[in-house]
C-alpha positions as CSV (number, residue, x, y, z in Angstrom):
1,M,101.0,105.3,111.5
2,L,101.4,108.5,109.5
3,S,99.2,109.2,106.5
4,G,100.6,109.6,103.0
5,P,100.6,113.4,102.9
6,S,102.3,113.6,106.3
7,Q,105.0,111.2,105.2
8,L,105.6,113.2,102.0
9,M,105.8,116.5,104.0
10,E,108.3,114.9,106.4
11,V,110.6,113.6,103.5
12,L,110.5,117.0,101.8
13,A,111.2,118.9,105.0
14,D,114.2,116.6,105.7
15,F,115.4,117.0,102.2
16,G,114.9,120.7,102.1
17,A,116.8,121.3,105.4
18,V,119.9,119.3,104.4
19,F,119.9,120.6,100.9
20,Y,119.7,124.2,102.1
21,F,122.8,123.7,104.4
22,G,124.6,121.8,101.7
23,V,124.9,118.5,103.7
24,Q,125.4,115.4,101.5
25,T,123.2,112.6,102.8
26,F,121.9,109.4,101.3
27,L,118.5,111.0,100.8
28,T,120.0,113.9,98.8
29,G,121.9,111.4,96.7
30,I,118.7,109.6,95.9
31,F,117.1,112.9,94.8
32,K,120.2,113.8,92.8
33,V,120.2,110.6,90.9
34,W,116.5,110.9,90.2
35,L,116.4,114.6,89.2
36,A,119.8,115.5,88.0
37,F,120.7,112.3,86.2
38,S,117.0,111.4,85.2
39,D,117.6,107.9,86.3
40,R,114.4,106.8,88.0
41,L,115.4,103.1,88.2
42,A,118.7,103.8,90.0
43,A,116.9,106.1,92.5
44,V,114.3,103.4,93.2
45,Q,117.1,100.9,93.8
46,L,118.9,103.2,96.2
47,A,115.7,104.0,98.0
48,L,114.8,100.3,98.4
49,G,118.4,99.6,99.6
50,L,117.9,102.3,102.3
51,L,114.5,100.9,103.2
52,R,116.0,97.4,103.5
53,C,118.7,98.7,105.9
54,V,116.1,100.5,108.0
55,L,113.9,97.4,108.2
56,Q,116.9,95.2,109.1
57,S,117.8,97.6,111.9
58,V,114.3,97.6,113.3
59,E,114.1,93.8,113.2
60,G,117.5,93.5,114.8
61,E,116.5,95.8,117.6
62,K,113.3,93.7,118.2
63,I,115.4,90.6,118.4
64,L,117.9,92.2,120.8
65,R,115.1,93.5,123.0
66,F,113.5,90.0,123.1
67,L,116.8,88.4,124.1
68,V,117.4,90.9,126.9
69,R,114.1,89.9,128.6
């Protein structure tokens, strides 16, 4: 498990790279809603939605790996 500062550095590095190259991603959308539109609640909702999708994908993979055995 990564520590808090390491996770923050990873997020900022990912955001910085795609922002520099002008690539639109879900993460840049979250930051845009938060910083440009000053809508913290909407940014949190988007981030929680993304987290939910990730957790469902991980859980789905665990189930599929269990079924293959």
